[in-house]
C-alpha positions as CSV (number, residue, x, y, z in Angstrom):
1,M,104.7,90.9,29.2
2,I,102.9,93.0,26.8
3,I,104.1,96.3,26.0
4,K,102.3,99.1,23.8
5,K,104.0,101.9,21.9
6,K,103.3,104.6,19.6
7,I,104.6,104.2,16.0
8,W,104.4,106.7,13.2
9,P,102.7,105.9,10.1
10,E,105.6,105.8,7.7
11,Y,107.3,103.1,10.2
12,F,103.9,101.2,10.7
13,E,103.5,100.7,7.0
14,K,107.1,99.4,6.5
15,I,106.7,97.0,9.3
16,K,103.3,95.8,7.9
17,S,104.7,95.3,4.5
18,G,107.5,93.2,6.0
19,K,110.2,95.6,4.7
20,K,111.4,96.7,8.3
21,K,112.2,93.9,10.5
22,F,113.6,96.0,13.3
23,E,112.4,98.6,16.1
24,V,115.0,101.3,17.4
25,R,113.7,102.7,20.7
26,M,115.0,104.6,23.8
27,A,115.7,102.0,26.5
28,D,113.5,103.5,28.9
29,F,111.1,100.6,29.5
30,P,111.7,97.0,30.4
31,I,111.3,94.5,27.6
32,N,112.9,91.0,27.2
33,E,113.0,88.2,24.6
34,G,109.6,86.8,24.1
35,D,107.8,89.7,25.2
36,T,104.8,90.9,23.0
37,L,105.3,94.4,21.6
38,I,102.0,95.9,20.1
39,L,102.8,98.9,18.0
40,E,99.9,101.4,17.7
41,E,100.0,103.8,14.8
42,Y,100.0,107.4,15.8
43,D,99.3,110.2,13.6
44,T,101.7,113.1,14.6
45,K,99.7,115.7,12.3
46,T,96.4,115.1,14.3
47,K,98.1,113.8,17.3
48,T,95.6,110.9,17.5
49,Y,95.9,107.1,17.2
50,T,94.5,105.5,14.1
51,G,93.0,102.6,15.6
52,R,95.5,100.3,13.6
53,S,98.1,98.3,15.5
54,I,100.8,95.4,14.9
55,T,101.5,92.9,17.3
56,K,105.1,91.3,17.1
57,K,107.0,89.3,19.4
58,A,110.5,90.7,20.7
59,G,113.6,88.8,19.5
60,Y,117.1,89.6,20.4
61,I,117.5,93.0,22.2
62,L,120.5,95.0,22.4
63,K,120.8,97.7,24.9
64,F,123.7,100.0,25.2
65,K,124.8,103.5,26.3
66,L,126.5,105.8,24.0
67,D,129.8,105.2,25.5
68,S,129.6,101.5,25.7
69,F,132.1,101.3,22.8
70,G,134.2,104.5,23.9
71,Q,132.7,106.5,21.1
72,E,130.3,109.0,22.8
73,E,131.5,112.0,21.0
74,E,131.6,110.1,17.4
75,I,128.1,108.9,18.1
76,K,127.0,112.6,19.1
77,K,128.7,113.8,16.0
78,N,127.6,111.3,13.2
79,G,124.6,109.5,15.0
80,L,123.9,105.9,14.9
81,M,122.9,103.3,12.2
82,V,120.7,100.3,12.3
83,I,121.3,97.6,9.6
84,Q,119.0,95.1,8.8
85,L,120.6,91.8,8.2
86,E,118.9,89.5,5.4
87,D,120.0,86.2,3.7
C-alpha cells in the first residue's frame, strides 16, 4: 500500500539528512510493514505543500494505547519519548 502524509520542514530535513530514522504518528490510519510511506513537506506558515517529498518503506510498527502499559496518567503528565537506536 502507498500512504501519503504531511511532514513539517524541520522533520523533513532531518529525515533527508539521515539523522531521523523514525516517524511518530497518531495511529489513525492503516499501515503495515513493507508499505510505502510518502512524506510530503508541508509549510505550516504558508499552509501549502513545498513540492518536496521523501519515500520510505515502513519497517517495524509499534501501535499502542496510552494505557497499554498501565501508565496512562504518568504518560499524560510526562509525555512520551521516542529513542532512536543505533549501533
